[in-house]
C-alpha positions as CSV (number, residue, x, y, z in Angstrom):
1,M,73.6,-9.2,-64.9
2,K,73.0,-5.5,-64.5
3,N,69.2,-6.0,-64.0
4,E,69.8,-8.9,-61.6
5,K,72.3,-6.8,-59.6
6,S,69.8,-3.9,-59.6
7,S,67.0,-6.2,-58.5
8,R,69.1,-7.6,-55.6
9,I,70.0,-4.1,-54.5
10,S,66.3,-3.2,-54.5
11,R,65.4,-6.2,-52.4
12,D,68.2,-5.4,-50.0
13,K,66.9,-1.9,-49.6
14,I,63.3,-3.1,-49.0
15,L,64.6,-5.6,-46.4
16,L,66.6,-2.9,-44.7
17,L,63.5,-0.6,-44.6
18,V,61.4,-3.4,-43.2
19,T,64.0,-4.2,-40.5
20,C,64.3,-0.5,-39.5
21,Y,60.5,-0.2,-39.3
22,L,60.2,-3.3,-37.1
23,S,62.9,-2.0,-34.9
24,L,61.0,1.3,-34.4
25,V,57.6,-0.3,-33.6
26,T,56.9,0.0,-29.9
27,D,54.8,-2.3,-27.8
28,A,51.0,-1.6,-27.9
29,H,49.5,-0.4,-24.7
30,A,46.0,-1.8,-24.2
31,M,43.5,0.5,-22.4
32,H,42.9,-0.3,-18.8
33,I,45.1,-3.0,-17.4
34,S,46.6,-5.0,-20.3
35,E,45.8,-8.7,-20.9
36,G,48.3,-10.9,-19.2
37,I,49.9,-8.2,-17.0
38,L,48.6,-9.7,-13.7
39,P,49.6,-13.2,-12.5
40,F,46.8,-15.7,-12.2
41,N,46.5,-15.5,-8.4
42,W,46.2,-11.7,-8.4
43,A,43.7,-11.7,-11.3
44,A,41.6,-14.3,-9.4
45,L,41.7,-12.2,-6.3
46,W,40.4,-9.1,-8.1
47,F,37.6,-11.2,-9.7
48,A,36.6,-12.4,-6.2
49,V,36.5,-8.8,-4.9
50,A,34.5,-7.5,-8.0
51,L,31.9,-10.3,-8.0
52,P,29.8,-9.3,-5.0
53,F,29.6,-5.7,-6.2
54,V,28.4,-6.8,-9.7
55,A,25.9,-9.2,-8.1
56,Y,24.6,-6.5,-5.8
57,G,24.3,-4.2,-8.8
58,L,22.2,-6.7,-10.7
59,Y,20.0,-7.1,-7.6
60,R,19.5,-3.3,-7.3
61,L,18.8,-3.0,-11.1
62,K,16.0,-5.7,-10.8
63,K,14.6,-4.1,-7.7
64,L,14.5,-0.5,-9.0
65,S,13.4,-1.4,-12.5
66,A,10.4,-3.4,-11.1
67,V,9.2,-0.2,-9.4
68,D,10.0,2.2,-12.3
69,L,9.9,0.9,-15.9
70,S,11.9,3.9,-17.1
71,F,14.9,3.0,-14.9
72,K,16.4,0.4,-17.3
73,P,16.6,2.8,-20.3
74,L,18.3,5.3,-18.0
75,V,20.8,2.7,-16.9
76,G,21.4,1.9,-20.6
77,L,22.2,5.5,-21.2
78,M,24.6,5.5,-18.2
79,A,26.4,2.5,-19.7
80,A,26.8,4.3,-23.0
81,I,28.2,7.3,-21.2
82,V,30.8,5.2,-19.4
83,F,31.7,3.3,-22.6
84,V,32.2,6.5,-24.6
85,I,34.1,8.5,-22.0
86,S,36.4,5.6,-21.1
87,C,37.3,5.0,-24.8
88,M,39.8,7.9,-24.9
89,P,43.1,6.2,-24.1
90,I,46.5,8.0,-23.7
91,P,49.3,5.4,-23.4
92,V,51.5,5.4,-20.3
93,P,54.6,3.7,-21.6
94,T,56.2,3.0,-18.2
95,A,53.1,1.6,-16.6
96,G,51.9,-1.1,-19.0
97,T,48.5,0.5,-19.3
98,C,46.7,3.7,-20.5
99,S,45.4,6.9,-18.9
100,H,41.8,7.8,-19.8
101,P,38.7,9.3,-18.1
102,G,36.7,6.8,-16.1
103,G,33.3,8.4,-16.4
104,T,31.9,6.4,-13.4
105,A,31.2,9.4,-11.2
106,I,28.3,10.5,-13.5
107,P,26.2,7.3,-13.2
108,A,27.2,7.0,-9.5
109,I,25.6,10.4,-8.8
110,L,22.5,9.7,-10.9
111,V,21.7,6.1,-10.4
112,G,23.8,5.1,-7.4
113,P,27.3,3.5,-7.1
114,S,26.1,-0.1,-7.2
115,I,24.4,0.3,-10.5
116,S,27.5,2.2,-11.7
117,V,29.6,-0.8,-10.9
118,L,27.3,-2.9,-13.1
119,V,27.3,-0.6,-16.1
120,T,31.1,-0.3,-15.8
121,A,31.4,-4.0,-15.9
122,V,29.3,-4.2,-19.0
123,A,31.3,-1.4,-20.7
124,L,34.6,-3.0,-19.8
125,L,33.5,-6.4,-21.1
126,I,32.5,-5.0,-24.5
127,Q,35.8,-3.1,-24.7
128,A,37.8,-6.2,-23.9
129,L,35.9,-8.4,-26.3
130,F,35.6,-6.1,-29.3
131,L,38.1,-3.3,-29.0
132,A,41.1,-5.1,-27.3
133,H,41.0,-2.5,-24.5
134,G,41.9,-4.2,-21.3
135,G,41.5,-7.9,-21.1
136,L,39.3,-10.8,-19.9
137,S,41.9,-12.0,-17.3
138,T,42.1,-8.5,-15.9
139,W,38.4,-7.7,-16.1
140,G,37.9,-8.2,-12.4
141,A,40.8,-5.8,-11.6
142,D,39.4,-3.2,-14.0
143,I,36.0,-3.5,-12.5
144,V,37.4,-2.9,-9.0
145,S,39.5,0.1,-10.0
146,M,37.1,1.8,-12.4
147,G,33.8,0.6,-11.2
148,V,34.0,0.1,-7.4
149,M,36.6,2.7,-6.5
150,G,35.6,5.2,-9.1
151,A,31.9,5.0,-8.5
152,F,31.9,4.9,-4.7
153,T,34.5,7.7,-4.4
154,G,32.5,9.9,-6.8
155,F,29.2,9.2,-5.0
156,A,30.7,9.8,-1.5
157,V,32.4,13.0,-2.4
158,F,29.3,14.4,-4.2
159,R,27.0,13.6,-1.3
160,L,29.4,14.9,1.3
161,L,29.9,18.2,-0.4
162,R,26.1,18.6,-0.9
163,R,25.7,18.1,2.8
164,F,27.9,21.2,3.3
165,N,25.5,23.1,0.9
166,L,28.0,23.4,-1.9
167,S,26.6,23.9,-5.4
168,L,25.9,21.1,-7.9
169,A,28.7,22.4,-10.1
170,V,31.3,22.4,-7.3
171,S,30.1,19.0,-5.9
172,G,30.1,17.5,-9.3
173,F,33.5,18.8,-10.2
174,F,35.2,17.4,-7.1
175,A,33.3,14.1,-7.4
176,G,34.6,13.7,-11.0
177,I,38.2,14.6,-10.3
178,L,38.6,12.5,-7.1
179,S,36.8,9.6,-8.7
180,D,39.2,9.7,-11.6
181,W,42.3,9.9,-9.3
182,A,40.9,7.1,-7.1
183,I,40.7,4.9,-10.1
184,Y,44.4,5.4,-10.9
185,L,45.6,5.0,-7.3
186,T,43.8,1.7,-7.3
187,T,45.2,0.7,-10.6
188,S,48.7,1.6,-9.3
189,V,48.2,-0.7,-6.3
190,Q,47.0,-3.5,-8.6
191,L,49.9,-3.2,-11.0
192,A,52.5,-2.9,-8.2
193,S,51.1,-5.8,-6.3
194,G,50.9,-8.0,-9.4
195,I,54.2,-7.4,-11.1
196,R,56.6,-6.7,-8.2
197,G,57.8,-10.3,-7.8
198,D,60.3,-10.2,-4.9
199,E,60.8,-6.5,-5.1
200,P,59.4,-4.1,-2.4
201,F,55.9,-2.8,-3.0
202,T,56.3,0.9,-2.1
203,P,59.1,1.9,-4.6
204,L,57.3,0.3,-7.5
205,F,54.0,1.7,-6.5
206,T,55.5,5.2,-6.3
207,K,57.1,4.8,-9.7
208,I,53.8,3.8,-11.3
209,V,51.9,6.7,-9.6
210,I,54.5,9.2,-10.8
211,A,54.2,7.7,-14.3
212,F,50.5,8.4,-14.3
213,V,50.8,12.0,-13.1
214,P,51.6,13.8,-16.4
215,T,48.5,12.3,-18.1
216,Q,46.1,11.7,-15.3
217,L,46.4,15.1,-13.5
218,P,44.9,17.0,-16.4
219,L,42.5,14.2,-17.3
220,G,41.1,14.2,-13.8
221,I,40.4,17.9,-14.1
222,L,38.7,17.3,-17.4
223,E,36.6,14.6,-15.9
224,G,35.6,16.9,-13.0
225,A,34.5,19.5,-15.6
226,M,32.5,16.8,-17.5
227,T,30.8,15.6,-14.4
228,A,29.9,19.1,-13.2
229,G,28.7,20.0,-16.7
230,M,26.4,16.9,-16.9
231,V,24.8,17.5,-13.5
232,V,24.3,21.2,-14.2
233,L,22.8,20.5,-17.6
234,L,20.3,18.0,-16.1
235,Y,19.4,20.6,-13.4
236,K,18.6,23.1,-16.1
237,K,16.8,20.8,-18.5
238,R,15.4,18.0,-16.3
239,P,15.4,18.9,-12.6
240,D,12.6,16.4,-12.2
241,L,15.0,13.6,-13.1
242,L,17.4,14.7,-10.4
243,V,14.6,14.8,-7.9
244,K,13.5,11.3,-9.0
245,M,17.0,10.0,-8.6
246,K,17.2,11.7,-5.1
247,V,20.1,13.9,-6.2
248,L,17.9,16.9,-5.4
249,K,15.2,17.5,-2.8
250,P,11.9,18.6,-4.4
251,E,12.2,22.1,-3.0
252,E,15.7,22.5,-4.6
253,A,14.3,21.8,-8.1
254,I,12.1,24.9,-8.1
């Protein structure tokens, strides 16, 4: 009887511990926009927006690689860079997603924003399929925020600042930081639009943006530093590559 009572007490303790553990486990936050967060109509809308950009990226890849056989390996390297940089998630509990560097400013500067959208789409698909980062239903939305907005913002900022004769380091830094913040402003729009129901858009959008600030403000600065560092490193080691990609004029590489 004593052994039976002791065994029952042990089982009760184990059950209590398991119950406490389960009560403390929080919801997992998938990287990018989580699977199932967006309603079908919004997910379909973002797919429709992303598709022309991805298609044009494929067209540009075929066109440029036909002229230069070394272009595809360079694009593969850019895809690896985006994949690795964007695989550093920091959960944002109140937003249903994660903060992380985007990495799309670097390929946008080096191989163009259209190609950057394509490599981002590939990186996001691999992450969704094999790492449970983001989702297939939200793939289109993630491409629009990280690929389209991130790439075109980074590219535009870099080219604009270079026209004002700012250095590669300064232009790369602001391209990286503004590209990163553009991604999360777009993500906030996507989340607020998709989950607001009958609620007003602006208050929910504001709450999501504020939720991102503590993580994305420093991450944006980090991404700016990484982008500037990559461009400056290439300038020191392979200025010919920057000339080839029309980042520099030939006389600037001397």
